[in-house]
N, C-alpha and C positions, 0 to 999 in steps of 0.2 A: 502510680505506674500500674498497669495489668500487663496481666501474661499473654502473650500472644505465640500458640505453640511452643518456640526454643527462645523465644525474644522477647526481651521487657521491654514493651511501648508504652512512652509516657503518651496518657489519659487528653493531655495537650496538644498531640502533637494533633499540625494538620495538613490536609490535600496539598497543599504548597510544599511543607517538609518533604511529603514522603514521594511527591509524583506520581502521574499516572502510573507508571512502569511497578513503582515499588506499591502502590495501591494494588494492582492486579496479582503482583507474588502476595502480597496479605489473604486476599481474595481465595487465589488457588490451591491456598496452604487447608482451607476448608473443603473442598469439594473431591468427594471421593474419586479412587481412583476410576479409569474406562472401564468396560465390565463386557459381555457379551454383547451388547445391543449397544452400549457407548465405545467405541474403536479409538475414536481420536478425541479427547475433551480440551480443555482450555490450554491455551497454550501456543498455536498455530495459527491460520491467518482462517481457519474455518474448522468445525469440529468433523467428523464423520460419523454416523449411525447407520448400524446394520439393516439394510429396507429387503433384500431377500438372497437366494442362492445365486442370483447374476449380477444384484446391483449394491449399491451402499448409497446414504443420503449424505449430501453434503450442506452442513447449516452455517451458514453466517449476518453478523448485524453489524451495522452502521447506526452512527446518529448525524445529524447534521441542525448545530445551532449556530439560533443567532446570535451575533457583535462576538460568535468566538471562529466559527467554522465558516461563516458567509457574512456580507455586509451588502447592504438591500443599496446601500448609497451607488456602488458600482458593479451592483451583481443585477440580472432578470429576475425573476424567478423562474423562468422558461429552463435558465442554465442552472439555476439552482436544483431541478427537479433532476437534469438531467445530471448530473453529479451524486445524487444522493442515491442513486439505484447504478451510478456509475463504479464510485466507490466498493459496493457490496458484491457486484462481477468482477472485481479485478481480486479479489478474495478468491471467487470461485474458480477463477484463472490460473490462481497460485496454488491448488489443490489438485488441479489437471482435471478438475470438472465441467459437466456443463449447465448451465444454470438453466432452470426448466419454470421456477415461479418466483413469485414475491409479493412480499404483504409490505402494508403501509401503515404507521405512526404517526400521524400527524397531531399537533397542538398549535393553538393559536389564538391569541384573543377577538374578542367576541366583535371587534370594531373591525375587522380585518375583512377588506373585500371578499367576496365570492371570488373574482376573476383573478385574484392572487392566488388562491387553491388549484383554481383552474388550471392557470402558469404551468405551478409547482407542477402537477401531475400532466400535464401535456410535452414536461419535458421528459418525464419518466416513460412516458410511455411513447414517445421519438424514439427512446433508445432500449424498450422493452422489445420494441417492431424490432427492431434492428437486429437484436440476439432470438430470436425466438422464444423470449420469456413472456410469462403471462400472471397480470394483475390477479390475484385471488381471495383478496381480502385485505383487511388490516384493523384500526381503530380512531376515533378523531378526538380533541378535548380540547377544553378549554384552558387559555392558559393568559396568566398575568400580562408577563410582556414579554415578547416576542415570540418569534416562532422554531418549531422544532419539527424536525423530522427522522423518523426513524425508521429505516427499513431493512428486511427480514429476505435473504434471498436463498429457496433452496435447488439445490442441484443432485447429480447424481455421478455417480465415478464406477469404474467397474469394480470389484471387488479386489481389494490389495493394492491396486492402483496408485491410490492418493498418495500426492509426494509432500510429504512435509520438511519442515524447517532442520532435522533433524538428524538427516544422512547424508551429510558431502562427511568425504573423508580426505585423508592428506592423499594429495598429490591432485585432486581436479581440479581440475579448472577452473574462475571462476567468470561467468556472462551475465550479462545486460541486454534486454530488449531496446531497443528506440533511443532513446538523446535523454540527456539527465541533465535538469535545473533548470527545465525550462518554466516550470508551473510555477516556482519560487520568485524567475523573476517577473513573469509576466504578472501577479501580485503585488509585486514593487510598482511596477507602473501602475496597475487602477489606484495602487493608492495616494501615489503620486501627480497623478493624471484625471482625476476626477471629471472634470469638465473638458478636458481639454481635448483634440483627434490624435490618438493615436499615430505613428507612422506605420508603414507596410510590417517594419521589421518587428515593432513592438507588437500588432496585431495577432501574429503572430503568434507570438509568448503569452498573449493574453488568452487566444483561442488552445493553446497547449494548459491554460491551466482551467477554463472552463468545459472543457470536452475532452478527459481524457481517453485515450482505447482503450479499454479491457483487453487483455490478451487471452483470450479464451480461445481461441482455434489454437494458438502455438501452445499455452499450456494442455489442452487436452495431446495436442500429437507429444509431449514430453513424458504424460502420462503413458500415455496407449504403449508408447514404445519402448517405454521404462528407461530413456535417456538422462533425466534428469537425477542426481542424487540426494539433494532437499531445493527447496524453492522457497521463494517469499517473493510479496508484492512490494514495491519501494512507495508506501505510503508518507515514513516519517524522516525520510533521506536516506542516501548510499549509507552513510555512515552508521546510522543508529538500524538501520535494519542488516546489516553486514554483520551488527553487531550480536543481535537477535539469533541469525541461522548461525554464526559462531559457539556462541553461546546454547543451544540447542543442540547443534552436533559435536559438544565439546573439542574443538579445533580451535587453531589462528587463522591469518588470511596474511599474504600479501600481497596490495594494491600494487597495478603499475600506473601511477600521476599520467604521462601518455599516450596511453588507452581510453581516457575515460571518453565516451562517446558525447560531444557536444554540436548543439544547431548551429548551421553558419550565423541564425538569428543571435542565438545566447552568444554566440561567440564575439559578434559587431559589439551588442548589448553593453558586456563585460568591457570590451575594449573602450567604447568611450565614456565607462565611467573609473577608467584604469583599475578593472578589477578581476578577478581572476577568475575567470571560466569555469576552474573548476572546483572554485570554492564551491560557487552555485550547486555542481553535480555532484558535489561532499553530502555538502546540507541541505538542500533542497527538499523540499518535503513533493507528497501530492502528484510525484510524476506517474505510477502508476503503471510503472512498468517492470516486469518478472527480471526479478536476481534469480540465478540459480548455479546448480554447479552440477558439472559434467566430468567422470572420468574420461580421462587422456585417451582411452580406445574408443570412445563414440566422439570424440569432438568432430571429426570429420562429415560426420552422417550427421550432427544437428547443423552445421554449419552449409552442408547441403540444401536440408531440410529448409531452414528458412531461406535462404536463396531462393529454392521455387517458390514460396510464398511470397516472394518482395517483402520479407521484412528484415531489417536492419538487427545483425546481435553480434555483440564486441566481447570477446574475451579482456576483461580486465586485472588478472590474476591469478592467486593458484590458494589453495589450503594448503596452510601447515601443520605443524604438531600445535593443539593448546599456549603450551608453554612459551611459543615465540612471541605470540599475541598477535593485533592486529597493526599492520606495518602499511607504510605508504614508502614506494619509490620514488621519490623525487627527480627535481630537478638538477644532474650530477650526476644521478645512481646515489643518491643516499638515502638510506632507507632509514627512516622515524618512525618514531610511535604513532599511531591514530588517536586522538585525542581528541575529534572534533566529534562533535555530537550532535543530533537533530533535533525536528521540535519533540514538547513531552511538556501534555497537558497536565494541566495545574502551576507547572515548574513555569510557564508562560505566559502565563495568564496574569 
């Protein structure tokens, strides 16, 4: 046994037992508190660093690992490259920042065709041009097996306006952008129909899996206007990411089952399988929409702004006291504890 902070940890414990979030908590305990330069450290979608009197840096990084985060059996390398950058842009959006530059680390076996690397970068650069983000460097390395892509994005935000996970207050309304659950359904279809032509409905869900839309413009608006009290992007799924936000804000939440926004494609897919579209919305990860909380006095302004931007935003619940936990008002208005959790690395490997 070894002592780690205040906890006694067995030397034989594995990452599967600890899980992604347990590992992060263990590592975070060893990291110094924020300083005059580091304004927001680990625990949010991105870190915030003091740049100058009129701007702060936002820094985030994510990696995609072959056979864990993508499978070349049903993914093109251009799709993989696009998504590698998109997931990082979504983190910047969740902090209310404007992405400006990115770096890429790539590891691949020596036998990898050069055109594979070309396609990965083509996918990233297609998205980068759309958001005005410059590729400024990175690194490459040999790998014994599989491809790994690590992307770091740098963004800017006005001082004191970055939106964290920790500002939700009692009575705030809970909102999401777009629709939920499409990406998970798209991945299911890909795994089932590797060599079969998908229907139009299935193609819609597959596109949502491969080509998420980082909500940068709307995140910037929420930040500049001070409308969002807390925000997080939906990478691990609504159930999991809402839990992260509530834990950071030390609050509870009451979700309204009948308000979850699901696309027509997902509704049709779920009906065909005799399954609940709501379950996809709760559990499905990698939608990369924004989950945010708003003071009731700002609700009308937020909804009007989203309408002007032709972006769907949906109120799905209310922030409550921490002691009430996270609950779901389901069919027949019954309120039940939300025990569903989303994806967690290591525990699902």
